[in-house]
C-alpha positions in Angstrom: -78.3 -35.6 99.3 -81.9 -36.1 98.0 -81.4 -39.9 97.6 -81.0 -40.3 101.3 -84.0 -38.1 102.2 -87.3 -39.8 103.1 -90.0 -39.1 100.6 -93.2 -37.9 102.3 -96.6 -37.1 100.7 -98.8 -34.6 102.5 -102.4 -34.0 101.7 -104.1 -30.9 103.2 -107.3 -29.0 103.5 -108.8 -26.2 105.5 -112.4 -25.3 106.1 -114.2 -22.3 107.6 -117.8 -21.9 108.7 -118.3 -18.4 107.5 -115.2 -16.5 106.3 -114.2 -15.3 108.9 -115.7 -17.8 111.3 -114.9 -21.0 113.1 -112.3 -23.0 111.2 -110.7 -26.4 110.9 -107.7 -27.9 109.2 -106.4 -31.3 108.5 -103.5 -33.1 106.9 -102.5 -36.6 106.0 -98.9 -37.5 106.0 -97.8 -40.7 104.1 -94.3 -42.2 104.3 -93.7 -45.7 103.0 -96.4 -47.8 104.6 -97.1 -45.3 107.4 -99.9 -42.8 107.5 -100.6 -40.1 110.1 -103.6 -37.7 110.3 -103.5 -34.4 112.0 -106.2 -31.8 112.5 -107.0 -28.7 114.5 -109.5 -25.9 115.1 -109.5 -22.2 115.6 -112.6 -20.3 116.9 -112.3 -17.3 114.6 -110.3 -17.5 111.5 -110.4 -17.5 107.7 -110.3 -20.2 105.1 -106.8 -19.2 103.8 -105.4 -19.4 107.4 -106.8 -22.9 107.8 -105.3 -24.0 104.5 -101.9 -22.7 105.6 -102.3 -24.2 109.1 -102.9 -27.6 107.5 -99.6 -27.3 105.6 -97.7 -26.1 108.7 -99.2 -28.7 111.0 -98.0 -31.4 108.7 -94.5 -30.1 107.8 -93.8 -29.2 111.4 -94.2 -32.8 112.4 -91.2 -33.9 110.3 -88.2 -34.7 112.5 -85.5 -34.6 109.8 -85.1 -33.0 106.4 -87.4 -34.8 103.9 -88.4 -34.6 100.2 -92.0 -33.5 100.5 -94.8 -33.3 98.0 -97.7 -31.2 99.4 -101.1 -31.8 97.7 -103.5 -28.9 98.3 -106.7 -27.6 96.8 -105.7 -24.1 97.8 -104.6 -22.0 94.8 -103.7 -19.3 97.4 -100.9 -21.6 98.8 -99.8 -23.4 95.6 -99.7 -20.2 93.5 -97.9 -18.3 96.3 -95.1 -20.8 96.2 -95.0 -22.0 92.5 -95.5 -18.5 91.0 -92.9 -16.9 93.3 -95.4 -14.6 95.1 -94.1 -15.6 98.5 -90.5 -14.6 97.6 -91.7 -11.3 96.1 -93.9 -10.5 99.2 -91.0 -11.0 101.5 -88.7 -8.9 99.3 -91.3 -6.2 99.2 -91.7 -5.9 103.0 -94.7 -8.2 103.0 -96.6 -6.1 100.5 -98.4 -7.4 97.4 -98.1 -5.8 93.9 -101.1 -3.6 94.8 -99.1 -2.3 97.8 -101.6 -3.9 100.3 -100.2 -5.8 103.2 -100.0 -9.6 102.7 -102.4 -11.5 104.9 -101.2 -14.3 107.3 -97.7 -13.0 107.5 -97.2 -14.9 110.8 -98.0 -18.2 109.1 -96.0 -17.5 106.0 -93.1 -16.6 108.3 -93.4 -20.0 110.0 -93.5 -21.8 106.6 -90.4 -20.0 105.1 -87.7 -21.7 107.3 -89.4 -25.1 106.8 -89.0 -24.6 103.1 -85.3 -24.2 103.7 -85.0 -27.4 105.7 -87.1 -29.7 103.4 -87.2 -30.0 99.7 -90.9 -29.2 99.1 -93.0 -29.3 96.0 -96.6 -28.1 96.0 -99.2 -29.7 93.7 -102.7 -28.3 93.2 -105.5 -30.8 93.3 -109.1 -29.9 92.5 -111.2 -29.8 95.7 -114.4 -31.9 96.0 -113.5 -33.9 93.0 -113.3 -37.4 94.6 -109.6 -37.2 95.4 -109.6 -39.7 98.3 -107.0 -37.9 100.6 -108.4 -34.5 99.8 -111.9 -35.7 100.6 -110.7 -37.2 103.9 -108.9 -34.0 104.8 -112.0 -32.0 104.1 -114.1 -34.3 106.2 -111.6 -34.1 109.1 -111.4 -30.2 108.9 -115.2 -29.9 108.8 -115.5 -32.4 111.7 -113.1 -30.3 113.8 -115.4 -27.3 113.3 -118.5 -29.3 114.2 -116.9 -30.9 117.3 -115.7 -27.6 118.7 -118.9 -25.6 117.9 -121.5 -28.2 118.9 -122.5 -26.1 121.9 -123.1 -23.1 119.8 -126.1 -24.7 117.9 
């Protein structure tokens, strides 16, 4: 099955001007020789929501099951998947080990079915460390904030 799947690399980043505050997200999808950039804005949000939105915006663009590697500088996302937090949160009625409600349940709920369609691996990359795609995503996410809040200055 995997050998017939397209292999897609996705690079993501989210940004927030204040936390909470206006936020932007961006992703770069790479498949073979093709590259697509996607970005968006929310007027009142958090950094973690924007990090998740970047992942969602990219994976939701895939039109068929793919083998995906997501590169993110968000420990929140990478650890939630790699360390099994997401599965435990769901099993525990969207409660963390401290019994507090998980944040961003709506976005995690959108991501879960996508993880069942695609074979997805999450890789943490250090942010602001000259990783070209991560730097580009950061620039796009920050630009989305600036473009949408320019009248607020």
